[in-house]
C-alpha positions in Angstrom: -2.6 -47.0 11.7 -0.2 -46.5 14.7 -0.7 -44.4 17.7 1.5 -41.4 16.6 -0.3 -41.2 13.3 -3.7 -41.2 14.9 -2.5 -38.5 17.4 -1.2 -36.4 14.5 -4.4 -36.8 12.5 -6.6 -35.9 15.5 -4.4 -32.9 16.3 -4.5 -31.7 12.7 -8.3 -32.0 12.7 -8.4 -29.8 15.8 -6.0 -27.3 14.3 -8.2 -27.2 11.1 -11.2 -26.3 13.3 -9.3 -23.5 15.0 -7.9 -22.4 11.7 -11.3 -22.1 10.2 -12.6 -20.2 13.2 -9.5 -17.9 13.2 -10.0 -17.1 9.5 -13.7 -16.3 10.1 -12.8 -14.1 13.1 -10.1 -12.3 11.1 -12.6 -11.6 8.3 -15.2 -10.3 10.8 -12.7 -7.9 12.4 -11.6 -6.5 9.0 -15.3 -6.0 8.0 -16.0 -4.4 11.4 -13.0 -1.9 10.9 -14.4 -0.9 7.5 -17.8 -0.4 9.1 -16.3 1.7 11.9 -14.7 4.0 9.4 -17.7 4.2 7.0 -20.5 4.3 9.6 -20.3 8.1 10.2 -20.9 8.7 6.5 -23.7 6.1 6.3 -25.6 6.6 9.6 -24.5 10.1 10.4 -23.1 9.1 13.8 -20.0 7.2 14.9 -20.0 3.8 16.4 -19.4 3.4 20.2 -16.8 0.9 21.2 -16.8 -0.7 24.7 -13.2 -1.4 25.8 -11.1 -1.7 28.9 -7.5 -1.4 29.9 -5.7 -3.1 32.8 -3.9 -0.8 35.3 -1.6 -1.2 38.3 -2.9 0.1 41.6 0.1 1.7 43.2 3.7 1.5 42.1 6.0 -1.5 42.3 9.4 -1.7 43.8 9.0 0.2 47.1 6.9 3.2 46.1 3.6 1.7 47.2 0.3 3.3 48.3 -1.8 2.7 51.5 -4.8 0.4 51.1 -7.5 3.1 51.4 -9.9 2.3 48.7 -13.2 4.3 48.4 -16.2 2.1 49.2 -19.8 3.3 48.9 -20.3 6.9 50.1 -16.6 7.8 50.9 -16.3 4.8 53.2 -12.7 3.6 53.6 -11.7 -0.1 53.5 -8.6 -0.8 55.6 -6.9 -4.2 56.1 -6.4 -5.0 59.8 -5.7 -8.1 61.8 -8.1 -9.7 64.3 -7.5 -9.2 68.0 -6.9 -12.9 68.6 -4.2 -13.2 65.9 -0.5 -12.4 66.3 -0.3 -10.7 62.9 1.0 -7.2 62.3 -0.6 -6.1 59.1 0.9 -3.4 56.9 -1.9 -2.1 54.7 0.0 -1.7 51.4 -0.8 -2.8 47.9 1.8 -4.8 46.1 1.4 -5.8 42.4 -2.3 -5.2 42.6 -4.1 -4.7 39.3 -7.5 -3.5 38.2 -9.4 -2.5 35.1 -10.6 0.8 33.7 -13.6 0.3 31.4 -14.7 3.0 29.0 -16.7 3.8 25.9 -15.4 5.8 23.1 -16.3 7.0 19.6 -12.8 8.2 18.9 -11.8 6.5 15.6 -8.1 6.5 16.6 -8.7 4.4 19.6 -11.1 2.1 17.8 -8.6 1.7 14.9 -5.8 0.9 17.4 -7.9 -1.6 19.2 -9.0 -3.5 16.1 -5.7 -3.3 14.2 -3.4 -4.3 17.0 -5.5 -6.2 19.6 -7.9 -7.9 17.2 -6.6 -8.1 13.6 -2.9 -8.4 14.3 -3.2 -11.0 17.1 -5.8 -13.0 15.2 -3.6 -12.9 12.1 -0.6 -14.2 14.0 -2.8 -16.9 15.6 -4.0 -18.0 12.1 -0.4 -17.9 10.8 0.8 -20.2 13.6 -2.0 -22.7 13.0 -1.3 -22.6 9.2 2.3 -23.4 9.8 1.5 -26.2 12.2 -1.1 -27.7 9.8 1.5 -28.0 7.0 4.1 -29.4 9.3 1.7 -32.1 10.6 0.6 -32.9 7.0 4.2 -33.6 6.0 4.8 -35.6 9.2 1.8 -37.8 8.4 3.1 -38.3 4.9 6.5 -39.4 6.2 8.4 -36.4 4.9 9.0 -34.1 7.9 12.7 -33.4 7.2 12.4 -30.9 4.3 13.7 -27.3 3.7 10.1 -26.1 3.7 9.6 -27.4 7.3 12.8 -25.9 8.4 11.6 -22.5 7.1 8.2 -23.1 8.8 9.9 -23.8 12.1 12.0 -20.7 11.7 8.9 -18.5 11.0 7.1 -20.1 13.9 9.9 -19.3 16.3 10.1 -15.7 14.9 6.4 -15.1 15.3 6.4 -16.4 18.9 9.5 -14.5 19.8 8.2 -11.2 18.3 4.8 -11.5 19.8 6.2 -12.3 23.3 8.4 -9.3 23.2 6.2 -6.7 21.5 2.8 -7.5 23.1 3.7 -6.3 26.6 5.3 -3.2 25.1 2.1 -2.5 23.1 -0.1 -3.1 26.1 1.9 -0.7 28.3 1.9 2.1 25.7 -1.8 1.6 25.0 -2.7 1.7 28.7 -0.6 4.9 29.1 -2.3 6.5 26.2 -5.8 5.8 27.6 -4.9 6.9 31.1 -3.6 10.2 29.7 -7.2 10.9 28.7 -8.8 10.2 32.1 -8.5 11.4 35.7 -8.7 9.0 38.6 -9.5 10.4 42.1 -8.7 8.8 45.4 -6.6 6.0 43.8 -3.2 5.9 42.3 -3.1 4.0 39.0 -0.4 3.5 36.3 -0.2 1.7 33.0 0.0 -2.1 33.2 1.9 -4.2 30.6 -0.4 -7.2 30.3 1.5 -10.2 31.5 5.0 -8.7 31.2 7.5 -10.5 29.1 6.8 -14.2 29.0 10.1 -15.9 29.8 8.6 -19.4 29.0 7.4 -18.2 25.6 10.7 -16.6 24.8 12.5 -19.8 25.7 10.1 -21.9 23.6 10.6 -19.5 20.6 14.4 -19.8 21.0 14.2 -23.6 21.2 12.1 -23.7 18.0 14.6 -21.5 16.2 17.4 -23.8 17.2 15.3 -26.8 16.1 14.8 -25.1 12.7 18.5 -24.8 12.3 18.9 -28.5 13.2 16.3 -29.4 10.7 18.1 -27.3 8.0 21.4 -28.9 8.8 19.9 -32.4 8.7 18.3 -31.8 5.3 21.6 -30.5 3.9 23.4 -33.6 5.2 20.7 -35.8 3.7 21.0 -34.0 0.3 24.8 -34.3 0.4 24.5 -38.0 1.2 22.0 -38.6 -1.6 24.3 -36.8 -4.1 27.3 -39.0 -3.2 25.5 -42.3 -3.5 
């Protein structure tokens, strides 16, 4: 048993553990959503969900706010330089972020949280692990160059590309929705797209899509060669 085979076997065992955990988590979230919708009829009162959204403190790109955060009983915290230093400090926030925690019994928010932030993301995670499991299985059996693996690589690239593009948009819209229901005093906050667009993940997804096309072309050439022999 050579080193690459051992590495692939160990990686597949680890993926199988994650896959099992992901499937269990996905089933739990689905059951919890059913319970959230049915609990008002069973118990007579809705379930309370504890959740949080990330926010930007101040605006980016020049429209910033002074660093005057309320501390304790209307005390103000201001950034200054020490007398012995030669620093001139401008007390402005730049790309600062925070978190607004809340509790809600609104079934719309609960459904949005579980359908998109729990079930959808967990389902995509399970799908990625499932694709990688079958790819590693074929590689260990010595048959990695197949049309099935070319399609699996294509789906893997599409899932990564779609999630990297849509997740920040969803996070921004969701944060904006929640902030429209609350009022914040003495502090300027705005929706925060969690992580922005991941350029590295987008490049990885594009590379995988190119690799899937190379796989497909290689399989077609191998089939043509086998047909002419």
